[in-house]
C-alpha positions as CSV (number, residue, x, y, z in Angstrom):
1,G,5.1,-4.2,-1.4
2,R,8.2,-4.8,0.6
3,N,9.4,-7.7,2.7
4,G,7.5,-7.8,6.0
5,H,4.9,-5.2,4.7
6,R,7.3,-2.4,5.4
7,R,7.2,0.8,3.3
8,W,9.9,1.7,0.8
9,P,11.6,5.0,1.7
10,E,9.7,7.0,-0.8
11,A,6.3,5.9,0.5
12,L,7.4,6.0,4.2
13,E,8.2,9.7,3.8
14,L,4.6,10.4,2.8
15,V,3.1,8.1,5.5
16,E,5.2,9.9,8.1
17,K,4.2,13.3,6.8
18,F,0.5,12.5,7.2
19,W,1.1,10.7,10.4
20,R,2.5,13.9,12.0
21,E,-0.9,15.5,11.4
22,L,-2.8,12.9,13.4
23,P,-4.0,13.8,16.9
24,A,-2.9,11.2,19.5
25,R,-6.2,9.3,19.6
26,Y,-5.7,8.3,15.9
27,R,-2.2,6.9,16.7
28,Y,-3.5,4.2,19.0
29,D,-2.7,0.7,17.6
30,R,-5.9,-1.3,18.2
31,Q,-4.1,-4.6,17.4
32,L,-1.2,-4.2,19.7
33,R,-3.0,-2.0,22.2
34,R,-0.4,0.6,22.4
35,Q,0.1,4.3,21.6
36,D,2.5,5.1,18.8
37,E,4.0,8.5,18.7
38,A,6.0,7.9,15.5
39,Y,4.8,5.6,12.7
40,P,6.2,2.1,13.4
41,D,7.4,0.8,10.1
42,F,7.3,-2.7,11.6
43,D,8.8,-5.7,9.8
44,C,6.1,-8.3,10.0
45,S,8.4,-11.0,8.7
46,K,10.5,-11.1,11.8
47,E,7.9,-12.7,14.0
48,G,6.2,-14.8,11.4
49,F,6.0,-15.3,7.7
50,E,3.7,-12.3,6.9
51,G,4.8,-10.4,3.9
52,I,7.9,-12.6,3.3
53,R,9.5,-11.6,0.0
54,S,6.5,-9.5,-1.0
55,Q,8.7,-7.4,-3.2
56,D,9.4,-10.5,-5.4
57,I,5.8,-11.5,-6.1
58,L,5.0,-9.1,-9.0
59,P,8.4,-9.5,-10.8
60,L,8.1,-13.3,-10.5
61,A,4.5,-13.3,-11.7
62,L,5.6,-11.2,-14.8
63,E,8.3,-13.8,-15.6
64,R,6.0,-16.8,-15.4
65,F,2.5,-15.7,-16.3
66,G,0.5,-13.5,-18.7
67,F,-1.8,-11.0,-17.2
68,E,-5.4,-10.8,-18.5
69,F,-6.6,-8.4,-15.8
70,F,-4.6,-6.2,-13.5
71,Y,-5.8,-3.6,-11.0
72,A,-3.1,-2.2,-8.7
73,F,-3.9,0.2,-5.9
74,S,-3.0,1.7,-2.5
75,N,0.2,2.3,-0.6
76,V,0.2,5.4,1.6
77,T,-3.5,5.1,2.5
78,D,-3.0,1.6,4.0
79,P,-1.8,2.4,7.5
80,F,-4.6,4.8,8.0
81,V,-7.4,2.4,7.1
82,D,-6.0,-1.0,8.1
83,R,-6.8,-3.0,11.1
84,S,-4.4,-1.3,13.5
85,Y,-5.3,2.4,13.0
86,G,-8.4,2.3,10.7
87,P,-10.8,1.7,13.6
88,N,-9.8,5.0,15.1
89,F,-11.4,6.9,12.2
90,D,-15.1,7.7,12.1
91,A,-16.7,7.8,8.6
92,E,-19.2,10.2,10.0
93,G,-16.5,12.6,11.4
94,A,-15.8,15.6,9.2
95,W,-12.1,15.8,10.2
96,D,-11.7,12.0,9.6
97,R,-13.2,12.2,6.1
98,E,-11.2,15.3,5.2
99,F,-7.9,13.6,6.3
100,I,-8.5,10.4,4.3
101,D,-9.8,12.5,1.4
102,R,-6.4,14.2,1.3
103,V,-4.3,11.0,1.8
104,H,-6.0,8.9,-0.9
105,P,-5.6,11.4,-3.8
106,C,-2.0,11.9,-2.9
107,D,-1.5,8.1,-2.8
108,E,-3.2,7.7,-6.2
109,A,-1.2,10.5,-7.8
110,E,2.1,9.2,-6.5
111,I,1.3,5.7,-7.9
112,R,0.1,7.1,-11.2
113,Y,3.3,9.2,-11.6
114,G,5.4,6.2,-10.7
115,R,7.1,7.7,-7.6
116,I,5.7,5.0,-5.4
117,T,4.4,1.5,-6.2
118,P,1.1,0.0,-5.2
119,T,1.0,-2.6,-2.4
120,H,-2.3,-4.3,-3.5
121,M,-3.4,-6.0,-6.7
122,L,-6.3,-7.9,-8.1
123,A,-5.2,-10.0,-11.1
124,V,-6.2,-12.7,-13.5
125,M,-3.2,-14.5,-14.8
126,G,-2.7,-17.5,-17.1
127,R,0.1,-19.4,-18.9
128,E,-0.4,-17.4,-22.1
129,Q,2.3,-14.7,-22.0
130,D,0.7,-12.5,-24.7
131,A,-2.8,-12.4,-23.3
132,E,-4.7,-9.2,-23.9
133,L,-4.4,-7.1,-20.8
134,V,-7.2,-5.1,-19.1
135,C,-5.8,-2.6,-16.6
136,R,-6.4,0.9,-15.2
137,E,-4.9,3.6,-17.3
138,H,-1.2,3.0,-17.7
139,L,-0.8,1.0,-14.5
140,T,0.4,-2.3,-16.1
141,P,2.1,-5.0,-14.1
142,A,5.5,-3.9,-15.5
143,F,4.8,-0.2,-14.6
144,C,4.0,-1.2,-11.0
145,V,7.2,-3.0,-10.3
146,R,9.5,-0.9,-8.1
147,R,12.8,0.0,-9.6
148,G,15.9,1.0,-7.7
């Protein structure tokens, strides 16, 4: 992740690409009750503590803990399924499913290739630094840290 839950430029570019495909009714922010023409890469840390230093969590966890289990996922898909815009989609709607079915594989591929980093993780950590790690494919904690 990034401070304030913002997207890093490489992920933002993909979110904005898919965003431009959305009809207006899908760009209505249900939380803030407003219509968004452009994707608002809003910094949630400016009005509270949400997402503060989120980019530091994984590197610090790697320094201090051993990972036994690590499952990292999602980035580009998030804005389209989260609490702001997700309710605009209908799981029964063909266009809606087709759209998400294009976003999600793109998201997964970009994470797998290391071009973007995941924004979510499920992990089991302990003090033992050399614990045996169970993870998905090559998506280790170290691989999922953003560089650059």
